N, C-alpha and C positions, 0 to 999 in steps of 0.2 A: 504493499500499499504507500501511496505517496503522500507527503505532507509538503503545504497544507492540503487538507482534505479536498477542497475544490478541485484540485487537479486530477482526481480519479473521476469526478463527474465529467470533467472537461474531456477526457480520454474517451469515455464511453458515448459522448454526446447528450449525456443526461443533462449537464448543465445548460446546454442550448434549450432544451425541452423545458427545463424550470423556467427559463426566461421567457419563452413564449406564454407558459401557463400563467405567469405573473403579470405580464402586460396585458394578457386577457381579463385580469381582475379590476383593471383601470375601467374598462369599458361601462359596468354598472358598479361603481367602485365598492369593493368590499375588503380593501387592503387591510384596514383596521377595524376594531370593534365598532366604530359609529356607522359603517355600512351605509354610506350616503347615497349610492346608487346613481350618482352622477356620471357622465362620460367624461372621464379625464383625459381620454385619447382626442376628444375635441376641446379640449383644454377648458372644461367646466370645473368649477371649483365647489368642494364641500366644506365641511368643518375645518380641514387643515389648510385651505387656501392655496393649495398647490395643484397645478393642472398637470399637463403632459410632462413636463420637465421638472427635475428637481432644482432647488435653489440652494446654493450654498454660501454661507456666510464667510467662512475662512477656512484654511487649511494648513497645518504646519506640523513639526515634529514636537509633540506636547510632552513636557517634563513634570507637569503637575498631577498626573494620576497616580495611582498606587504603583508601588516599585514592580510588581510582576507584569504590570502593563506598560509602563514607562520605561523600565529596564535602565540601560546607560547611555542609550542613543535616542531615546524618546519613542514615543506612540505616534504613528502618522495619523493625526486626528482631522477627520472632515467634518466640520460643524454644518448640518444641514438647517435651513431657515425653516420657519414654522414649526408647528407640532400639532399632535393629536391631543393634547391636554392644554388647561389654560390655568396653571397654578398661580395662584394669587401671590405667592412668594417667589416667584422665579427670578433668578439671578442673572438669567439671559434673556431677559423680557424683550430687548430690542430685536433680537434674532428670532425667538420662539414665538412671541407675539406679535411683532411688528413687521417680521419677514426681511430685516436688513440681509442683502446678499444678492448675488447674481445668478440668473438662469443658467443651467449648464446641461447641454446636450451629452448623451452617453459617450461620445468620443472625447468630449472636454474633461468629464469626470473620470473617464479611464486615463487620461494622461495625468490628472492629479493622483491618481494611484500610483502610478510609475513614478512620478517625481518623489513622492514620499518614499517610495522604495529605494530610489537613487540617494536620497539624503542618508540613508543606512537605518530608517527607522524600523523597529522590531515588528510592527504590525499594521495593518490599516485599521484605523479606530472610527467606526461609524456612529456618530453622536446624533441623537434623535432621529433615527431611522425609520420608525414604525410606519410612517405613512409614504415613504419613498422606496420602499423595498424593491417594486418593479424597475424602477429607474436604476437603482444600484445594481441589480442582478444584469441588467442591460449593459451596464459600463463595465462590470466585472468581467464578463464574457469577452470583450474587447481587450481589456488589460491583460487577461490571462493569455490571449493569443499573441500579445506584444511582450509577454515576459513577466508577469507579475508572479512572484513566488512566496511572498509572505503571508502569514495568516489573518484573517478577518476577525475583527473585535466588533461585536455587535452591542452597542452602548445605548440601553433604552431605559424609559420609565416603566417598561413592562405592561403598558395598556397596549398590548399587541393582539392581534388576530391569530387563533390556533392554527387556521388555514395557511396562513402567512409564514408562520413560523415553521410549518412542516416543509415549506419550500426550501426553507434554509438548512434542512438537515443534510449533513455532508458538505456544506458550503461554510457555515460558520464554525470555527474552532473554539472560539472564547466568546462566552456571553458575559457581559457586565451589565448587571440588571438592578435597577432601583425597586425597593418594595417600601412604599411611602407609608401606608397605613392599611388596617384592615377593619375599616369602618366606612359603610356605605355612604353614609350621610357627609362623612368628612371629604370623601372623594368628590361628591357633588358640590359640596360648600367652597372646598379649597382649591380643586383642581378642575370642576366645571364638566365632569364626565359623569356617565352612568354606570354605576356598579363596577367601580375601579377594583374592588378587592376580588370579586369573582373573575375578572378578566386577568388580573395579575397573578393570581393563584395558578389559574390553567397555564398561563404563559410560562411561569417559573418552573413548573412540574414538565412542561414540554421541553424547555431549555435542559434541565437537568437529565431528562431522558435521552437527549440527543448526546450530550458531551460530558456528563457525569460532574464530579466535584472538580476544582481547581488543580491542575497539574502543572509543574515548572520544571525547568532544565537545571542543570548543575550549575548554572549562574543565578538562579532564581527567577527567571523570565518565564511567564506563562506560555505554555505550548497549547493546552487544551483545557477546557472545563468552564465551570460557572462561577462568578465572584458575585455576591450579593452586595449591594450598598444599601445602607438603611441610615437615612437622615434623621437625627433625633430633634424633634420639634418641641417647643414649650408647651406646658400644660398637658403632657402625653398626648397631644393630637397625633403623634406617630404610632400610637397603640402598640409599643414596642414589645410588651408581654405577648400580644396576640401574634405579631409578627414572628417573633422567636419561636413560639409554640408551633406555628404552622411550618417554619423552616426546619424545625428540628424532626417534623414528621416525615420530611423528605430525607434528610441526611444529618444526623447529629454533629457532624464534623465539616459541615459547609465551610468554605472560606467566606468571611463576612466582614464588610468596613462598616462599623459602627461610627458615623460621622457626627462631630459635635460643631461643626462650622457654620450652624444657621446663624443668618443674620437677616433681619426684615428688610426684603426688597420689594420694588415694584408696589403693589396695591396692599402688602401685609399690614402696613399702618392703619387701613381701614378696618382691621380685624383686630381689636385689642388683646385677643388672647395669642395672637401671633406678633405682636408689635415690640417684642423683646427678645434677646438671646438667651439661650439655655443657661442654666445655672450648673455649677459643678455637681450639685447633688443629683440634678435630674440626669446628667450624663452618666455618674457612678451607678446609678439605678439602671439605666440602660445596659451598661457593661455587665452589671450582675445577671440581667435577663439574658444576656448573650453568653454566660459562661458555658464552657464546653465547646463551642464552635472554634475553628481556626480564624483567630481574629487578625485582620490585616489593618492595623491602625496607622493609616498613612495619608 
């Protein structure tokens, strides 16, 4: 078997078939759980505000991710514009809410992947990809034909369609998945989506099925597996106990980053319960709930 995994699918022609199937999902769009049913092949736009082609805000070797992702040479990060969530505390709201960036056709996006490989990046890190998976796969096929040979990191908020994730089986080697909260009301109030917990739980179970727990090489660089991020929010809005209980049911040794860097951004100031940083006591409690997991505090 070759590595990265997508090389095996490319050689059998399966990668090309996956691209065709993914692009077909754009016609009555069901790429993400919103299932807007607009025809994005005709540039119609639904919840995510993205039509036929992906929009990219920026790309560069990112040295701010967890060490297994960034390594020594950086993670080849591509920030996609817009999002299929509307988190009121979003720190990248200019990109995710306002769509700052430029449209990229598949050839352009493929070239970006190849440039990041040429920079020496350990991987291609797709940030906020859930609404543009067909466009990503279309570009990936071109990039592979031109020599792409580094693994894919799927960096998501976990509001992903199960059908779409299954198209990524054998393509994505590393999943970097947020699990925000397991309270349906909080998902609606703070992220403006229907039933975030149900979608996110199904997505994470599927990601784990595909790649298992995080595995690293002799230098500590991720080669395959799932890494969970959990941002601790004030006043236990992050429902950390419930999150950890769910993750423990999947694998009690999962790799998890329990993050303490929450700061009120964007519209968080309109919600008194979100308008402060977390306390040390709140963070210590979150770490206690996460006891037993492989903690990556980076």
